[in-house]
C-alpha positions in Angstrom: 0.8 35.8 7.3 0.4 39.4 8.4 -2.7 40.1 6.3 -5.7 37.8 6.0 -6.3 38.0 2.3 -2.7 38.1 1.2 -1.3 35.0 -0.4 0.7 32.7 2.0 4.3 33.4 1.0 5.8 30.3 3.1 4.4 27.8 0.5 3.2 30.2 -2.5 5.0 32.2 -5.1 4.6 36.0 -5.0 4.3 38.7 -7.6 2.4 41.6 -9.2 0.9 42.3 -12.6 3.0 44.3 -15.0 1.4 47.6 -16.0 2.7 47.8 -19.5 0.7 47.2 -22.7 0.5 43.5 -23.6 0.3 41.8 -27.0 -2.2 38.9 -27.1 -1.1 35.3 -27.5 -2.6 33.7 -30.6 -3.2 29.9 -30.8 -3.4 28.0 -34.0 -3.0 24.6 -35.5 0.2 24.0 -37.5 2.1 21.1 -39.0 4.3 19.8 -36.2 7.3 20.1 -38.4 6.9 23.8 -38.4 7.0 24.0 -34.6 9.6 26.4 -33.2 10.8 24.7 -30.0 14.0 23.8 -28.3 13.1 20.1 -28.7 13.1 18.5 -32.2 12.2 14.9 -31.4 8.8 14.2 -32.9 10.4 11.7 -35.3 12.0 9.7 -32.5 9.4 8.7 -29.9 10.6 7.1 -26.6 8.4 4.1 -26.7 9.3 2.7 -23.3 7.3 5.5 -21.6 3.5 5.8 -21.5 2.4 7.9 -24.5 0.0 10.7 -24.8 -1.5 12.0 -28.1 0.3 15.0 -29.3 -1.5 18.1 -30.6 -0.6 20.6 -33.3 -1.3 23.6 -31.0 1.0 26.5 -31.6 1.0 29.8 -29.7 2.3 33.0 -31.3 4.1 35.6 -29.2 4.9 38.6 -31.4 6.7 37.0 -34.3 7.7 33.8 -32.3 5.7 30.6 -32.8 5.9 28.1 -29.9 4.5 24.6 -30.1 2.7 23.1 -27.2 2.2 19.4 -28.3 1.0 18.2 -24.9 -1.7 20.8 -24.3 -4.2 18.0 -23.8 -2.5 17.2 -20.4 -3.9 20.5 -19.1 -7.3 18.8 -19.0 -6.5 16.8 -15.9 -9.9 15.2 -15.5 -10.1 13.9 -19.1 -10.1 10.1 -19.6 -6.9 10.3 -21.6 -5.1 12.2 -18.9 -6.3 9.9 -16.1 -5.1 6.9 -18.1 -1.7 8.6 -18.6 -1.5 9.4 -14.9 -2.2 5.8 -14.0 0.3 4.4 -16.5 3.0 6.9 -15.3 2.5 6.0 -11.7 2.6 2.3 -12.5 5.9 2.7 -14.3 7.4 4.9 -11.5 6.4 2.4 -8.8 7.9 -0.5 -10.7 11.2 1.4 -10.8 11.0 2.4 -7.2 10.4 -1.2 -6.2 13.9 -2.1 -7.4 15.7 0.5 -5.3 17.8 -1.0 -2.5 17.6 2.1 -0.3 13.8 2.6 -0.4 12.6 0.4 2.4 15.5 1.3 4.7 14.9 5.0 4.2 11.2 4.7 4.7 11.7 2.7 8.0 14.3 5.2 9.3 12.2 8.2 8.3 9.3 6.7 10.1 11.4 6.4 13.3 12.8 10.0 12.9 9.4 11.5 12.2 8.0 9.9 15.4 8.5 12.7 17.8 6.3 15.3 19.5 6.0 18.5 17.6 4.4 21.6 19.0 3.1 24.9 17.6 4.0 28.1 19.3 1.3 28.7 22.0 -0.9 31.8 21.8 -3.7 33.3 23.9 -7.0 34.9 23.2 -10.0 35.7 25.3 -8.4 34.5 28.5 -7.6 31.0 27.1 -4.4 29.5 25.6 -4.2 27.4 22.4 -1.5 25.2 20.9 -1.1 22.6 18.2 0.6 19.2 18.8 1.4 16.2 16.8 2.3 13.1 18.8 4.7 12.0 16.1 3.0 10.0 13.3 -0.4 11.6 13.4 -1.3 12.7 9.9 -2.4 16.1 11.0 -1.6 18.2 14.1 -4.3 18.5 16.7 -5.4 21.8 18.2 -5.6 22.0 22.0 -6.9 24.6 24.4 -5.9 25.1 28.1 -6.4 27.6 30.9 -2.7 28.6 30.9 0.4 27.4 29.0 1.2 24.8 31.7 -2.3 23.5 32.3 -3.6 20.2 31.1 -4.6 20.6 27.4 -8.0 19.6 26.1 -8.6 18.6 22.4 -10.5 21.4 20.7 -10.2 20.2 17.0 -8.7 17.0 15.7 -8.4 17.1 11.9 -7.5 13.4 11.9 -11.2 12.6 12.6 -12.4 14.6 9.5 -11.3 12.1 6.9 -10.4 8.4 6.8 -7.1 9.0 4.8 -5.9 12.0 6.8 -6.1 14.4 3.8 -8.5 16.9 5.5 -6.3 19.6 7.0 -6.7 22.6 9.3 -5.8 25.4 7.0 -6.4 28.5 9.1 -8.0 29.5 12.4 -9.0 32.5 14.4 -10.3 32.8 18.0 -13.0 35.3 18.9 -11.9 38.1 21.3 -14.2 36.8 24.0 -12.6 33.4 23.8 -15.9 31.6 23.0 -15.6 30.7 19.4 -13.1 29.3 17.0 -13.5 30.1 13.3 -11.5 27.5 11.4 -10.9 26.6 7.7 -10.4 23.1 6.4 -9.0 22.0 3.0 -9.3 18.6 1.4 -6.8 16.6 -0.7 -4.1 19.3 -0.7 -6.3 21.9 -2.4 -6.0 25.6 -1.5 -9.8 26.0 -1.5 -11.0 26.1 2.1 -14.4 25.9 3.9 -14.9 27.9 7.1 -16.8 26.6 10.1 -17.3 27.8 13.7 -16.8 25.8 16.8 -18.1 26.5 20.3 -14.9 26.3 22.4 -16.6 25.4 25.7 -18.7 22.5 24.2 -16.5 21.5 21.2 -19.6 21.5 19.0 -19.8 23.2 15.7 -22.4 25.8 15.0 -24.5 25.8 11.8 -22.2 28.3 10.1 -20.5 27.0 6.9 -18.7 29.2 4.3 -17.4 27.7 1.1 -15.1 28.9 -1.7 -12.6 30.8 0.5 -9.0 30.9 -0.6 -5.8 32.5 0.6 -7.5 34.0 3.5 -7.6 34.0 7.3 -10.3 35.5 9.5 -10.5 38.5 11.8 -13.2 39.0 14.3 -15.2 42.1 15.3 -14.4 43.4 18.8 -17.8 42.2 20.1 -17.2 38.6 18.7 -20.4 38.8 16.7 -18.8 37.7 13.4 -15.7 37.8 11.3 -14.3 39.1 8.0 -12.9 36.7 5.4 -11.8 36.6 1.8 -13.3 34.5 -1.0 -13.5 34.1 -4.8 -16.6 33.3 -6.9 -17.4 29.6 -7.2 -15.7 28.4 -10.5 -18.3 27.8 -13.2 -17.9 25.6 -16.3 -14.4 24.3 -15.6 -12.3 22.3 -13.1 -12.2 24.2 -9.8 -8.5 23.2 -9.5 -7.7 24.9 -12.8 -9.9 28.0 -12.8 -8.1 31.4 -12.7 -8.6 33.1 -9.3 -9.6 36.7 -9.9 -11.7 39.4 -8.2 -11.2 38.3 -4.6 -13.8 39.9 -2.3 -14.0 40.4 1.4 -17.2 39.6 3.3 -18.5 39.9 6.8 -20.2 36.8 8.3 -22.4 37.4 11.3 -22.7 34.3 13.5 -26.0 32.4 12.7 -26.6 34.3 9.5 -27.4 32.3 6.3 -25.3 34.6 4.1 -22.5 37.1 4.3 -22.3 40.9 3.7 -20.0 42.2 1.0 -17.5 44.5 2.7 -14.9 45.3 0.0 -14.4 44.6 -3.6 -12.4 46.2 -6.5 -14.5 45.4 -9.6 -11.9 47.1 -11.9 -8.9 45.3 -10.4 -9.1 41.5 -11.0 -5.7 40.7 -9.6 -5.9 42.8 -6.4 -6.7 41.3 -2.9 -7.6 42.9 0.3 -6.5 41.7 3.7 -8.5 42.9 6.7 -7.3 43.1 10.3 -9.2 44.4 13.3 -6.6 45.9 15.6 -6.0 44.3 19.0 -7.7 47.2 20.8 -10.8 46.8 18.7 -10.8 50.4 17.6 -9.8 50.2 13.9 -10.4 48.1 10.8 -7.2 48.0 8.7 -7.4 47.1 5.0 -4.1 46.1 3.3 -4.5 46.0 -0.5 -2.0 44.3 -2.7 -1.8 43.3 -6.4 -1.3 39.7 -7.0 1.2 38.6 -4.4 3.5 41.6 -4.7 4.4 42.8 -1.2 3.9 46.4 -2.2 0.6 47.5 -0.9 -1.9 50.2 0.0 -3.3 50.7 3.5 -6.8 52.0 4.2 -8.2 52.4 7.8 -11.7 52.9 9.3 -12.6 53.6 12.9 -14.9 51.0 14.6 -17.9 52.4 16.3 -19.0 51.5 19.9 -21.6 49.0 18.5 -18.8 47.1 16.6 -19.7 48.5 13.1 -17.1 50.0 10.8 -19.0 52.8 9.1 -17.8 56.0 7.4 -15.2 56.6 4.9 -11.8 55.0 4.6 -8.7 57.0 5.5 -6.2 56.2 2.8 -3.2 56.0 5.0 -1.0 54.7 2.2 -2.4 55.5 -1.2 0.6 54.6 -3.4 2.0 51.1 -4.1 5.6 52.2 -3.7 6.8 49.8 -0.9 5.8 47.2 1.6 3.8 48.4 4.6 3.1 45.6 7.0 1.1 46.4 10.1 2.8 45.4 13.3 0.3 47.0 15.7 -1.0 50.2 17.1 -1.1 52.2 20.4 -4.2 54.4 20.3 -4.0 56.4 17.1 -0.3 55.5 16.3 0.2 52.7 13.9 3.5 50.9 13.4 4.5 49.4 10.1 7.4 47.4 8.9 8.3 48.9 5.5 10.8 48.9 2.6 10.1 52.6 2.0 13.6 54.0 1.8 15.0 50.8 3.4 15.5 47.7 1.2 16.3 45.7 4.3 13.3 47.2 6.2 12.7 49.7 8.9 9.9 50.2 11.5 8.0 53.4 11.2 5.2 55.1 13.2 2.2 56.9 11.5 -0.4 58.9 13.5 -3.9 58.3 12.2 -4.7 62.0 12.9 -1.5 63.2 11.1 -0.9 60.7 8.3 1.2 62.8 6.0 4.6 61.3 5.2 6.3 64.4 6.6 5.0 63.3 10.1 6.2 59.7 9.9 8.7 58.7 12.5 11.4 56.0 12.3 11.4 53.8 15.3 13.9 51.1 14.2 16.3 52.2 11.5 17.5 50.0 8.6 20.7 48.1 9.5 23.1 45.7 7.8 20.9 42.8 8.9 17.5 42.3 7.3 14.6 43.1 9.6 12.6 40.0 8.8 9.6 40.6 11.1 8.5 42.5 14.2 5.8 42.1 16.8 4.3 44.5 19.4 4.1 42.8 22.7 4.8 43.8 26.3 5.0 47.5 25.6 7.9 46.9 23.3 8.8 45.5 19.8 10.4 42.2 19.3 12.6 42.6 16.2 13.6 39.4 14.3 16.6 40.0 12.1 18.3 37.9 9.5 22.1 38.1 9.3 23.6 35.9 6.6 20.5 33.7 6.8 20.7 33.3 10.6 18.3 34.7 13.2 19.1 37.5 15.6 16.5 39.0 18.0 16.4 42.4 19.6 13.8 43.9 22.0 13.2 47.6 21.3 11.3 50.2 23.4 8.2 51.8 21.8 10.1 55.0 21.1 13.2 53.1 19.7 15.5 54.6 22.3 16.4 51.4 24.1 17.5 48.0 22.6 18.2 44.7 24.3 19.6 41.6 22.6 17.7 38.4 23.3 19.9 35.4 23.9 19.1 32.6 21.5 20.0 28.9 22.0 22.5 28.8 19.1 22.7 29.4 15.3 19.4 28.7 13.7 16.0 30.1 13.0 13.4 31.6 15.3 9.7 32.3 14.8 6.8 33.3 17.1 6.9 36.2 19.6 3.2 36.8 19.3 1.0 38.4 22.0 -0.7 41.6 23.1 0.7 44.9 24.2 0.0 44.3 27.9 1.4 40.7 28.0 4.4 39.8 30.3 5.5 36.7 28.4 5.8 35.5 24.8 6.8 32.3 23.2 9.0 31.4 20.2 10.4 28.3 18.5 14.1 27.7 17.6 15.4 25.1 15.1 18.5 24.3 13.0 19.5 21.7 10.5 20.5 19.3 13.3 18.1 20.3 16.0 14.3 19.9 15.8 12.1 22.8 16.8 12.2 23.6 20.5 9.8 26.0 22.2 11.0 28.8 24.5 9.4 31.3 26.8 10.7 34.9 26.9 9.9 36.6 30.2 9.3 40.2 29.2 10.0 41.5 32.7 13.5 40.1 32.9 14.3 39.3 29.2 15.3 35.8 30.4 14.8 32.8 28.0 13.8 29.4 29.3 13.0 26.1 27.5 9.2 25.4 27.4 8.9 22.2 25.4 11.7 20.1 23.8 11.4 17.2 21.4 13.2 13.9 21.9 14.4 12.1 18.8 16.2 8.8 18.3 19.5 10.5 17.2 22.3 12.5 18.8 22.6 16.1 17.4 26.2 16.2 18.4 27.0 13.6 15.8 26.3 16.2 13.0 27.7 19.5 12.1 26.6 22.5 9.9 29.1 25.0 8.4 28.3 28.1 6.4 30.4 29.0 3.4 30.3 31.8 0.8 31.0 31.1 -2.8 31.2 33.2 -6.0 28.5 33.0 -8.5 29.1 33.4 -12.3 29.2 37.2 -12.0 31.2 37.2 -8.8 28.4 37.8 -6.3 29.1 36.0 -3.0 26.3 33.5 -2.2 26.0 31.9 1.3 25.4 28.2 1.6 24.9 25.9 4.6 26.6 22.4 4.5 25.5 19.7 6.9 27.2 16.3 7.4 28.1 13.7 10.0 31.0 14.8 12.2 32.9 11.6 11.5 32.4 11.9 7.7 35.4 13.4 5.9 34.4 14.5 2.4 36.7 12.8 -0.1 35.7 14.4 -3.4 33.2 11.7 -4.1 30.6 12.1 -1.3 27.0 11.9 -2.5 25.5 15.3 -2.0 21.9 16.6 -1.9 21.7 20.3 -3.0 18.5 22.3 -2.2 17.5 25.8 -3.3 14.5 28.1 -3.9 15.6 31.6 -5.0 12.4 33.6 -5.4 9.6 35.9 -4.2 11.6 37.4 -1.4 11.4 34.2 0.6 14.6 33.4 2.6 15.8 29.8 3.0 16.4 29.5 6.8 18.0 26.7 8.8 15.3 24.2 9.8 15.0 20.6 10.8 13.8 17.8 8.5 13.7 14.1 9.4 14.0 13.3 5.7 17.3 15.2 5.2 18.6 13.8 8.5 18.1 10.3 7.1 20.2 11.3 4.0 23.0 12.8 6.1 22.9 9.8 8.5 23.5 7.4 5.6 26.7 9.3 4.8 25.6 12.0 2.4 26.1 15.8 2.5 23.1 18.1 2.6 23.7 21.7 1.2 21.3 24.6 1.1 22.2 27.6 -1.1 20.8 31.0 -0.3 20.2 32.2 -3.8 19.4 35.6 -5.2 15.7 36.2 -5.6 15.1 35.2 -2.0 14.7 37.4 1.1 18.0 36.8 2.8 19.4 40.3 2.2 16.4 42.4 1.6 14.7 43.8 -1.5 17.8 44.4 -3.6 18.7 40.7 -3.2 15.2 39.8 -4.2 15.2 42.0 -7.3 18.6 40.6 -8.4 16.8 37.3 -9.1 13.4 38.3 -10.6 12.0 39.0 -14.0 14.8 39.6 -16.6 17.4 38.9 -13.8 16.0 35.4 -13.1 19.0 33.7 -14.9 21.1 34.9 -11.9 19.3 32.4 -9.7 20.1 29.4 -12.0 23.7 30.6 -12.2 23.9 30.9 -8.4 22.6 27.3 -8.1 25.0 25.8 -10.6 27.8 27.8 -9.0 27.0 26.1 -5.7 27.6 22.7 -7.3 30.8 24.0 -8.9 32.0 25.1 -5.5 31.2 21.8 -3.8 33.2 20.0 -6.6 36.1 22.4 -6.5 36.4 22.3 -2.7 36.6 18.5 -2.7 33.2 17.8 -1.1 31.8 15.9 -4.1 32.1 15.3 -7.8 30.1 15.7 -11.0 27.2 13.2 -11.2 27.5 12.7 -7.4 25.1 15.6 -6.8 21.3 15.4 -6.6 19.3 18.6 -6.7 15.9 19.2 -5.2 13.5 22.1 -4.9 9.8 22.7 -4.6 7.4 25.1 -6.3 9.6 28.0 -7.5 12.4 25.7 -6.4 11.0 23.1 -8.8 11.5 25.6 -11.6 15.0 26.2 -10.3 15.9 22.5 -10.4 14.4 21.9 -13.9 16.0 24.9 -15.5 19.4 24.2 -13.9 19.5 20.5 -14.9 18.7 21.5 -18.5 21.4 24.2 -18.5 24.2 22.3 -16.7 23.3 18.6 -17.0 26.9 17.5 -16.7 27.0 18.5 -13.0 24.2 16.3 -11.6 23.5 12.6 -11.2 19.8 13.1 -10.2 17.2 15.9 -10.3 14.0 16.1 -8.3 11.8 19.0 -9.4 8.8 19.0 -7.1 5.4 20.8 -7.9 7.4 23.1 -10.1 6.4 26.0 -12.4 7.7 24.5 -15.6 5.8 26.1 -18.4 6.8 29.8 -18.2 4.7 30.8 -21.1 1.4 29.6 -19.7 1.9 29.9 -15.9 -0.4 32.9 -15.7 -3.3 31.0 -17.3 -4.1 28.8 -14.3 -5.4 29.3 -10.7 -3.4 32.1 -9.0 -0.6 32.0 -11.6 -1.4 35.5 -12.9 -0.3 36.8 -9.5 3.3 35.6 -10.1 4.1 38.0 -12.9 5.9 40.5 -10.6 8.7 37.9 -10.0 8.6 36.1 -13.4 7.5 38.8 -15.7 4.7 38.4 -18.3 4.9 36.3 -21.4 2.8 39.0 -23.1 5.5 41.6 -22.6 8.2 41.3 -25.3 11.4 41.8 -23.2 10.1 39.5 -20.4 8.9 36.9 -22.9 12.4 36.7 -24.3 13.8 36.0 -20.8 11.1 33.5 -20.0 11.4 31.7 -23.3 15.2 31.4 -22.9 15.0 29.4 -19.6 11.4 28.0 -19.5 12.0 24.3 -18.8 9.2 22.9 -21.0 10.5 24.8 -24.1 14.2 24.1 -23.5 14.4 20.3 -23.4 16.8 19.1 -26.1 17.3 15.8 -27.8 20.7 14.0 -27.5 21.6 15.5 -24.1 22.5 13.2 -21.2 20.2 14.7 -18.6 20.5 13.4 -15.0 18.1 10.7 -13.7 14.9 12.7 -13.1 11.8 12.2 -11.0 9.2 14.9 -11.3 6.9 15.2 -8.3 3.4 16.6 -8.3 -0.1 16.1 -6.9 -3.3 15.9 -9.0 -5.0 18.2 -6.5 -2.4 21.0 -6.7 -4.3 24.2 -7.4 -1.4 26.4 -6.5 1.0 25.3 -9.3 -1.4 23.5 -11.6 -0.1 19.9 -12.1 -0.2 20.2 -15.9 3.2 22.0 -15.6 4.7 18.8 -14.4 2.6 16.6 -16.7 3.7 18.4 -19.9 7.4 18.7 -18.8 7.6 14.9 -18.0 5.9 14.0 -21.3 8.3 16.1 -23.3 11.3 15.0 -21.4 10.4 11.3 -21.9 9.8 11.9 -25.6 13.1 13.7 -26.1 15.5 11.8 -23.9 17.8 9.1 -25.5 20.0 8.1 -22.6 19.8 5.3 -20.1 18.9 7.3 -17.0 15.1 7.1 -16.1 13.0 10.1 -16.6 10.0 9.5 -14.3 7.0 11.4 -12.8 5.4 10.5 -9.4 1.9 11.8 -9.2 0.2 11.9 -5.8 -3.5 11.3 -6.5 -4.8 12.7 -3.2 -2.2 15.4 -2.7 -1.7 19.0 -3.6 1.0 21.6 -3.4 2.2 20.4 0.0 0.3 22.3 2.7 -1.7 19.9 4.9 -0.1 16.8 3.4 -0.6 14.0 5.9 2.4 12.5 7.6 2.2 9.1 5.9 2.3 10.8 2.5 5.3 12.9 3.5 7.2 9.9 4.6 6.3 7.8 1.5 7.1 10.7 -0.9 10.4 11.5 0.7 11.5 7.9 0.9 10.6 7.4 -2.8 12.5 10.4 -4.3 15.4 10.1 -1.9 15.9 6.5 -2.7 15.8 7.4 -6.3 18.4 10.1 -5.9 20.5 7.8 -3.7 20.6 5.2 -6.5 22.0 7.7 -9.1 24.5 9.5 -6.9 25.8 6.4 -5.1 24.3 6.8 -1.6 22.8 3.4 -1.8 26.3 2.0 -1.3 27.9 1.6 2.1 28.9 5.1 3.4 32.6 6.2 3.4 34.3 6.7 6.7 
């Protein structure tokens, strides 16, 4: 995350609020026979599934009336909902207990998960820090050391914070003098976090405790006297996991103080957030203001006085939300930003604080055919991380842009890291692929040489697997890239069970990465395919916009076309494909299974946004309108209503075997999305394939989920998918 108060785009969905006039939604009670929905099944209840009392709630959008019979499931703490959750879980577990592949998959995943995993090391205040998981620890442990090769000392072990491993380290920041660690913990998968401060020398916590922070990191003052953080008001009168998150404020907390000082608020802008960063040289306070999770932003800057205070007026460096401006760093009064201004695939520009007019801006790294995914200022140079056809390329660029040097990577895959300060002579990064777990590397900034720093050892041979990249046509002819991974000795015969994964939204690229769960699938003789759909960030902002708002149907077409390609090219067959996606990817899976049910044998929509007419009513959902559009805007409502999974379930359709996944502590995508979708699907379906929901009762959207929960969840849904696409049978040679 480049800005502390900006929503975390690796796990969240991003967007901004539409500025056009909106027509209010009206709710009323009607006779259920008058409901206008895509599902007309009230007269034919599916009695084998747990029932929930239907309501006569109908919302009016313009002249369209839309029934919401399971509105009661939005009250997740009601006795009726809790009873329904318990009954659904009991039914799901009874089905899972019969699956022949479940125990074997869980045992193998446990073996594959049991390897050392390291975070990229970083330095601050003369010390080094790194996270490590010894394999099956529920949460990674934070260590500190004198230098990257020195003996590490445990600084913070989240596994000691709760008995069930559901307390997670959500964010952290080390003070410039290296004496203090500000860290935020979250519980049970919630996005709400509580800040504490730890003395790094003694390992003891100070008395400082800050609650009700969310979507926020921390940034320290140059004198290490305190830090800035973002927070929302404590929810009053309703479930904290449901309450809409509005009017984020930024505060300054001085160490030892009982309260915090309000630093920045926008009382007339409920959906804006402000991300603060103190520059590495301690001379400036940079404020990045965005609306919702739209990446377009404003940038305000203040000078920091000798006493550490940030007084005086803001310089409105960027005062128009016309593009993305992401701070990379500064050298004295020159600030460097990664921007989409005039460059959909990004460029790097320099802006002088003393001459901020656009006419004085300088381009340091021009836009190219590859997407400039990120950049860092380290070692008197920029490390530019490019994405070319969803694969990483890295280039080192001089401060004036005149000299470039390609950095040798270990192979085709994904890199991340390259942090550090301007004066550093080394930096670290990780590299991973579908068949290789993350390995840490050291880049010597004097010689540009790359050496391995830490490498994981797993109980499998990467050479036994292969990944190929193909390009296939979508419905409108657009070429879509897709990675296909399988065992080297497995020759697809047109009947090979296949797991197809996608996301397609919010400018987030799907990059090659290692997963013990998917390796277990491939090891059993299945194919694993990842489609790089429109709406993501693989090819810059134009690719993103081609899959958002009224263009969202392109994403579902891209996903279905991936299945069509795999069938046409002899990899697999209809009903031999299982589809899986999370969050916005859960929407993708649900919408595509409803539109093209003949293609799939199993569907696993996880923590999905499934009620596209009410997504903006819960938690941070209002912030997603820039990608989805607003149900209160007529043209966008029409598009949403046409594909919204909840409203497009039909009776008499042979849908694939479905297992909806969610967590009752999910306050990112409120679990009522999944609850209502599952209830409606169970009511409407008339075939033989099970339509189930698995509800984790101590889990949220996914961030911070303990290892044991990850293994159990993946083994459950993968065994379910294996059953219905034939992977529970002996693999074909």
